[in-house]
Each structure stands twice: as C-alpha cells, then as structure tokens.
PDB file of N, CA, C, O and CB in Angstrom:
ATOM      1  N   MET A   1       0.887  -1.226   0.023  1.00  0.00           N
ATOM      2  CA  MET A   1      -0.005  -0.018  -0.023  1.00  0.00           C
ATOM      3  C   MET A   1       0.916   1.254   0.024  1.00  0.00           C
ATOM      4  O   MET A   1       0.770   2.153  -0.804  1.00  0.00           O
ATOM      5  CB  MET A   1      -1.077  -0.019   1.236  1.00  0.00           C
ATOM      6  N   GLU A   2       1.823   1.309   0.965  1.00  0.00           N
ATOM      7  CA  GLU A   2       2.701   2.476   0.999  1.00  0.00           C
ATOM      8  C   GLU A   2       3.788   2.439  -0.136  1.00  0.00           C
ATOM      9  O   GLU A   2       4.528   3.400  -0.349  1.00  0.00           O
ATOM     10  CB  GLU A   2       3.384   2.555   2.391  1.00  0.00           C
ATOM     11  N   ILE A   3       3.831   1.325  -0.814  1.00  0.00           N
ATOM     12  CA  ILE A   3       4.838   1.254  -1.888  1.00  0.00           C
ATOM     13  C   ILE A   3       4.717   2.380  -2.846  1.00  0.00           C
ATOM     14  O   ILE A   3       5.715   2.851  -3.393  1.00  0.00           O
ATOM     15  CB  ILE A   3       4.731  -0.034  -2.636  1.00  0.00           C
ATOM     16  N   GLY A   4       3.451   2.848  -3.072  1.00  0.00           N
ATOM     17  CA  GLY A   4       3.274   3.973  -4.086  1.00  0.00           C
ATOM     18  C   GLY A   4       3.918   5.236  -3.619  1.00  0.00           C
ATOM     19  O   GLY A   4       4.401   6.027  -4.428  1.00  0.00           O
ATOM     20  N   PHE A   5       3.936   5.454  -2.255  1.00  0.00           N
ATOM     21  CA  PHE A   5       4.441   6.696  -1.803  1.00  0.00           C
ATOM     22  C   PHE A   5       5.964   6.603  -1.388  1.00  0.00           C
ATOM     23  O   PHE A   5       6.622   7.607  -1.116  1.00  0.00           O
ATOM     24  CB  PHE A   5       3.580   7.172  -0.641  1.00  0.00           C
ATOM     25  N   THR A   6       6.441   5.393  -1.363  1.00  0.00           N
ATOM     26  CA  THR A   6       7.822   5.209  -0.907  1.00  0.00           C
ATOM     27  C   THR A   6       8.861   5.484  -1.975  1.00  0.00           C
ATOM     28  O   THR A   6       9.917   6.028  -1.653  1.00  0.00           O
ATOM     29  CB  THR A   6       8.004   3.820  -0.404  1.00  0.00           C
ATOM     30  N   PRO A   7       8.613   5.131  -3.247  1.00  0.00           N
ATOM     31  CA  PRO A   7       9.673   5.377  -4.294  1.00  0.00           C
ATOM     32  C   PRO A   7      10.491   6.611  -4.117  1.00  0.00           C
ATOM     33  O   PRO A   7      11.716   6.553  -4.223  1.00  0.00           O
ATOM     34  CB  PRO A   7       9.054   5.457  -5.629  1.00  0.00           C
ATOM     35  N   CYS A   8       9.867   7.730  -3.851  1.00  0.00           N
ATOM     36  CA  CYS A   8      10.599   8.960  -3.742  1.00  0.00           C
ATOM     37  C   CYS A   8      10.878   9.338  -2.273  1.00  0.00           C
ATOM     38  O   CYS A   8      11.982   9.724  -1.890  1.00  0.00           O
ATOM     39  CB  CYS A   8       9.834  10.063  -4.436  1.00  0.00           C
ATOM     40  N   LYS A   9       9.823   9.204  -1.498  1.00  0.00           N
ATOM     41  CA  LYS A   9       9.967   9.564  -0.072  1.00  0.00           C
ATOM     42  C   LYS A   9      10.951   8.525   0.658  1.00  0.00           C
ATOM     43  O   LYS A   9      11.699   8.899   1.562  1.00  0.00           O
ATOM     44  CB  LYS A   9       8.500   9.575   0.636  1.00  0.00           C
ATOM     45  N   HIS A  10      10.905   7.332   0.253  1.00  0.00           N
ATOM     46  CA  HIS A  10      11.748   6.360   0.923  1.00  0.00           C
ATOM     47  C   HIS A  10      13.238   6.834   0.868  1.00  0.00           C
ATOM     48  O   HIS A  10      13.973   6.748   1.852  1.00  0.00           O
ATOM     49  CB  HIS A  10      11.575   4.943   0.256  1.00  0.00           C
ATOM     50  N   ARG A  11      13.638   7.331  -0.316  1.00  0.00           N
ATOM     51  CA  ARG A  11      15.051   7.776  -0.394  1.00  0.00           C
ATOM     52  C   ARG A  11      15.295   8.923   0.517  1.00  0.00           C
ATOM     53  O   ARG A  11      16.390   8.999   1.076  1.00  0.00           O
ATOM     54  CB  ARG A  11      15.434   8.171  -1.813  1.00  0.00           C
ATOM     55  N   SER A  12      14.405   9.798   0.716  1.00  0.00           N
ATOM     56  CA  SER A  12      14.599  10.963   1.596  1.00  0.00           C
ATOM     57  C   SER A  12      14.720  10.460   3.057  1.00  0.00           C
ATOM     58  O   SER A  12      15.484  11.002   3.856  1.00  0.00           O
ATOM     59  CB  SER A  12      13.395  12.001   1.445  1.00  0.00           C
ATOM     60  N   LEU A  13      13.953   9.427   3.367  1.00  0.00           N
ATOM     61  CA  LEU A  13      13.944   8.916   4.780  1.00  0.00           C
ATOM     62  C   LEU A  13      15.365   8.351   5.037  1.00  0.00           C
ATOM     63  O   LEU A  13      15.903   8.519   6.131  1.00  0.00           O
ATOM     64  CB  LEU A  13      12.783   7.760   5.018  1.00  0.00           C
ATOM     65  N   ILE A  14      15.978   7.671   4.012  1.00  0.00           N
ATOM     66  CA  ILE A  14      17.314   7.109   4.274  1.00  0.00           C
ATOM     67  C   ILE A  14      18.343   8.217   4.367  1.00  0.00           C
ATOM     68  O   ILE A  14      19.265   8.154   5.181  1.00  0.00           O
ATOM     69  CB  ILE A  14      17.717   6.105   3.173  1.00  0.00           C
ATOM     70  N   ALA A  15      18.183   9.240   3.527  1.00  0.00           N
ATOM     71  CA  ALA A  15      19.158  10.311   3.475  1.00  0.00           C
ATOM     72  C   ALA A  15      19.109  11.125   4.835  1.00  0.00           C
ATOM     73  O   ALA A  15      20.153  11.497   5.370  1.00  0.00           O
ATOM     74  CB  ALA A  15      18.865  11.252   2.217  1.00  0.00           C
ATOM     75  N   ALA A  16      17.940  11.370   5.340  1.00  0.00           N
ATOM     76  CA  ALA A  16      17.808  12.159   6.530  1.00  0.00           C
ATOM     77  C   ALA A  16      16.516  11.724   7.230  1.00  0.00           C
ATOM     78  O   ALA A  16      15.503  12.419   7.145  1.00  0.00           O
ATOM     79  CB  ALA A  16      17.809  13.686   6.200  1.00  0.00           C
ATOM     80  N   PRO A  17      16.547  10.615   7.898  1.00  0.00           N
ATOM     81  CA  PRO A  17      15.294  10.087   8.546  1.00  0.00           C
ATOM     82  C   PRO A  17      14.805  11.116   9.613  1.00  0.00           C
ATOM     83  O   PRO A  17      13.600  11.326   9.753  1.00  0.00           O
ATOM     84  CB  PRO A  17      15.563   8.636   9.238  1.00  0.00           C
ATOM     85  N   LYS A  18      15.720  11.738  10.344  1.00  0.00           N
ATOM     86  CA  LYS A  18      15.302  12.674  11.374  1.00  0.00           C
ATOM     87  C   LYS A  18      14.698  13.954  10.805  1.00  0.00           C
ATOM     88  O   LYS A  18      13.732  14.506  11.331  1.00  0.00           O
ATOM     89  CB  LYS A  18      16.470  13.015  12.248  1.00  0.00           C
ATOM     90  N   GLN A  19      15.319  14.411   9.687  1.00  0.00           N
ATOM     91  CA  GLN A  19      14.828  15.635   9.049  1.00  0.00           C
ATOM     92  C   GLN A  19      13.457  15.425   8.495  1.00  0.00           C
ATOM     93  O   GLN A  19      12.562  16.254   8.664  1.00  0.00           O
ATOM     94  CB  GLN A  19      15.762  16.092   7.948  1.00  0.00           C
ATOM     95  N   THR A  20      13.293  14.262   7.803  1.00  0.00           N
ATOM     96  CA  THR A  20      12.007  14.013   7.159  1.00  0.00           C
ATOM     97  C   THR A  20      10.859  13.905   8.219  1.00  0.00           C
ATOM     98  O   THR A  20       9.722  14.323   8.002  1.00  0.00           O
ATOM     99  CB  THR A  20      12.091  12.703   6.307  1.00  0.00           C
ATOM    100  N   GLN A  21      11.246  13.325   9.355  1.00  0.00           N
ATOM    101  CA  GLN A  21      10.244  13.130  10.351  1.00  0.00           C
ATOM    102  C   GLN A  21       9.734  14.465  10.896  1.00  0.00           C
ATOM    103  O   GLN A  21       8.544  14.617  11.173  1.00  0.00           O
ATOM    104  CB  GLN A  21      10.788  12.274  11.460  1.00  0.00           C
ATOM    105  N   ARG A  22      10.650  15.436  11.048  1.00  0.00           N
ATOM    106  CA  ARG A  22      10.211  16.747  11.550  1.00  0.00           C
ATOM    107  C   ARG A  22       9.526  17.543  10.493  1.00  0.00           C
ATOM    108  O   ARG A  22       8.597  18.295  10.789  1.00  0.00           O
ATOM    109  CB  ARG A  22      11.373  17.531  12.088  1.00  0.00           C
ATOM    110  N   GLN A  23       9.963  17.400   9.240  1.00  0.00           N
ATOM    111  CA  GLN A  23       9.354  18.181   8.130  1.00  0.00           C
ATOM    112  C   GLN A  23       7.962  17.626   7.861  1.00  0.00           C
ATOM    113  O   GLN A  23       7.007  18.394   7.737  1.00  0.00           O
ATOM    114  CB  GLN A  23      10.241  18.120   6.816  1.00  0.00           C
ATOM    115  N   ASP A  24       7.832  16.307   7.767  1.00  0.00           N
ATOM    116  CA  ASP A  24       6.522  15.717   7.441  1.00  0.00           C
ATOM    117  C   ASP A  24       6.001  14.904   8.646  1.00  0.00           C
ATOM    118  O   ASP A  24       6.443  13.776   8.865  1.00  0.00           O
ATOM    119  CB  ASP A  24       6.628  14.804   6.165  1.00  0.00           C
ATOM    120  N   PRO A  25       5.078  15.468   9.414  1.00  0.00           N
ATOM    121  CA  PRO A  25       4.479  14.733  10.544  1.00  0.00           C
ATOM    122  C   PRO A  25       3.792  13.503  10.069  1.00  0.00           C
ATOM    123  O   PRO A  25       3.756  12.522  10.812  1.00  0.00           O
ATOM    124  CB  PRO A  25       3.497  15.598  11.309  1.00  0.00           C
ATOM    125  N   ALA A  26       3.255  13.475   8.912  1.00  0.00           N
ATOM    126  CA  ALA A  26       2.537  12.295   8.407  1.00  0.00           C
ATOM    127  C   ALA A  26       3.528  11.140   8.196  1.00  0.00           C
ATOM    128  O   ALA A  26       3.212   9.969   8.408  1.00  0.00           O
ATOM    129  CB  ALA A  26       1.790  12.630   7.069  1.00  0.00           C
ATOM    130  N   VAL A  27       4.724  11.518   7.777  1.00  0.00           N
ATOM    131  CA  VAL A  27       5.759  10.458   7.569  1.00  0.00           C
ATOM    132  C   VAL A  27       6.055   9.733   8.880  1.00  0.00           C
ATOM    133  O   VAL A  27       6.282   8.523   8.897  1.00  0.00           O
ATOM    134  CB  VAL A  27       7.084  11.075   6.998  1.00  0.00           C
ATOM    135  N   GLU A  28       6.049  10.476   9.951  1.00  0.00           N
ATOM    136  CA  GLU A  28       6.363   9.883  11.238  1.00  0.00           C
ATOM    137  C   GLU A  28       5.488   8.691  11.536  1.00  0.00           C
ATOM    138  O   GLU A  28       5.956   7.673  12.047  1.00  0.00           O
ATOM    139  CB  GLU A  28       6.224  10.903  12.328  1.00  0.00           C
ATOM    140  N   THR A  29       4.200   8.822  11.212  1.00  0.00           N
ATOM    141  CA  THR A  29       3.297   7.686  11.465  1.00  0.00           C
ATOM    142  C   THR A  29       3.530   6.614  10.430  1.00  0.00           C
ATOM    143  O   THR A  29       3.353   5.441  10.758  1.00  0.00           O
ATOM    144  CB  THR A  29       1.816   8.131  11.451  1.00  0.00           C
ATOM    145  N   MET A  30       3.927   6.936   9.158  1.00  0.00           N
ATOM    146  CA  MET A  30       4.145   5.967   8.138  1.00  0.00           C
ATOM    147  C   MET A  30       5.497   5.281   8.278  1.00  0.00           C
ATOM    148  O   MET A  30       5.666   4.157   7.806  1.00  0.00           O
ATOM    149  CB  MET A  30       4.024   6.608   6.806  1.00  0.00           C
ATOM    150  N   LEU A  31       6.446   5.923   8.904  1.00  0.00           N
ATOM    151  CA  LEU A  31       7.776   5.364   9.050  1.00  0.00           C
ATOM    152  C   LEU A  31       7.718   3.884   9.475  1.00  0.00           C
ATOM    153  O   LEU A  31       8.246   3.019   8.775  1.00  0.00           O
ATOM    154  CB  LEU A  31       8.576   6.181  10.070  1.00  0.00           C
ATOM    155  N   PRO A  32       7.070   3.592  10.631  1.00  0.00           N
ATOM    156  CA  PRO A  32       7.036   2.257  11.067  1.00  0.00           C
ATOM    157  C   PRO A  32       6.455   1.229  10.123  1.00  0.00           C
ATOM    158  O   PRO A  32       6.681   0.028  10.271  1.00  0.00           O
ATOM    159  CB  PRO A  32       6.334   2.221  12.256  1.00  0.00           C
ATOM    160  N   ASN A  33       5.732   1.697   9.187  1.00  0.00           N
ATOM    161  CA  ASN A  33       5.101   0.788   8.167  1.00  0.00           C
ATOM    162  C   ASN A  33       6.044   0.527   6.986  1.00  0.00           C
ATOM    163  O   ASN A  33       6.398  -0.628   6.750  1.00  0.00           O
ATOM    164  CB  ASN A  33       3.762   1.407   7.631  1.00  0.00           C
ATOM    165  N   PRO A  34       6.460   1.545   6.243  1.00  0.00           N
ATOM    166  CA  PRO A  34       7.265   1.317   5.064  1.00  0.00           C
ATOM    167  C   PRO A  34       8.688   0.841   5.407  1.00  0.00           C
ATOM    168  O   PRO A  34       9.207  -0.050   4.736  1.00  0.00           O
ATOM    169  CB  PRO A  34       7.325   2.584   4.242  1.00  0.00           C
ATOM    170  N   ILE A  35       9.294   1.388   6.385  1.00  0.00           N
ATOM    171  CA  ILE A  35      10.652   1.053   6.727  1.00  0.00           C
ATOM    172  C   ILE A  35      10.895  -0.461   6.877  1.00  0.00           C
ATOM    173  O   ILE A  35      11.768  -1.002   6.198  1.00  0.00           O
ATOM    174  CB  ILE A  35      11.019   1.751   7.990  1.00  0.00           C
ATOM    175  N   PRO A  36      10.151  -1.150   7.740  1.00  0.00           N
ATOM    176  CA  PRO A  36      10.309  -2.597   7.929  1.00  0.00           C
ATOM    177  C   PRO A  36      10.045  -3.337   6.608  1.00  0.00           C
ATOM    178  O   PRO A  36      10.743  -4.293   6.272  1.00  0.00           O
ATOM    179  CB  PRO A  36       9.344  -3.112   9.042  1.00  0.00           C
ATOM    180  N   MET A  37       9.041  -2.885   5.876  1.00  0.00           N
ATOM    181  CA  MET A  37       8.692  -3.544   4.619  1.00  0.00           C
ATOM    182  C   MET A  37       9.869  -3.581   3.643  1.00  0.00           C
ATOM    183  O   MET A  37      10.186  -4.598   3.026  1.00  0.00           O
ATOM    184  CB  MET A  37       7.509  -2.837   3.974  1.00  0.00           C
ATOM    185  N   PHE A  38      10.508  -2.381   3.542  1.00  0.00           N
ATOM    186  CA  PHE A  38      11.627  -2.336   2.567  1.00  0.00           C
ATOM    187  C   PHE A  38      12.958  -2.868   3.152  1.00  0.00           C
ATOM    188  O   PHE A  38      13.830  -3.359   2.435  1.00  0.00           O
ATOM    189  CB  PHE A  38      11.830  -0.886   2.079  1.00  0.00           C
ATOM    190  N   THR A  39      13.061  -2.748   4.455  1.00  0.00           N
ATOM    191  CA  THR A  39      14.326  -3.251   5.057  1.00  0.00           C
ATOM    192  C   THR A  39      14.373  -4.790   5.043  1.00  0.00           C
ATOM    193  O   THR A  39      15.426  -5.403   4.871  1.00  0.00           O
ATOM    194  CB  THR A  39      14.475  -2.732   6.526  1.00  0.00           C
ATOM    195  N   GLY A  40      13.194  -5.377   5.229  1.00  0.00           N
ATOM    196  CA  GLY A  40      13.175  -6.850   5.207  1.00  0.00           C
ATOM    197  C   GLY A  40      12.491  -7.359   4.014  1.00  0.00           C
ATOM    198  O   GLY A  40      12.383  -8.572   3.835  1.00  0.00           O
TER     199      GLY A  40
END
C-alpha cells in the first residue's frame, strides 16, 4: 500500500530520517510501516 508513496519519499527517509520526520508529521506515522517492509 505504502509502496506507491515510498519510491521517492523512501530515499529521503534514508538520507535524513530525522529531518523528514520533523518536516513531514505524516511520515512519522508511516515510518514504522514502510521502513520494515523495505528493510526486510
């Protein structure tokens, strides 16, 4: 489901996970979902 939004955002999360979290509050809640999916 999140795969559609991860292609571009996922790269930003890896580059600066802390910066993206503060910039996009919505990403904070999505982080726990997409991160494990792509990491594993």
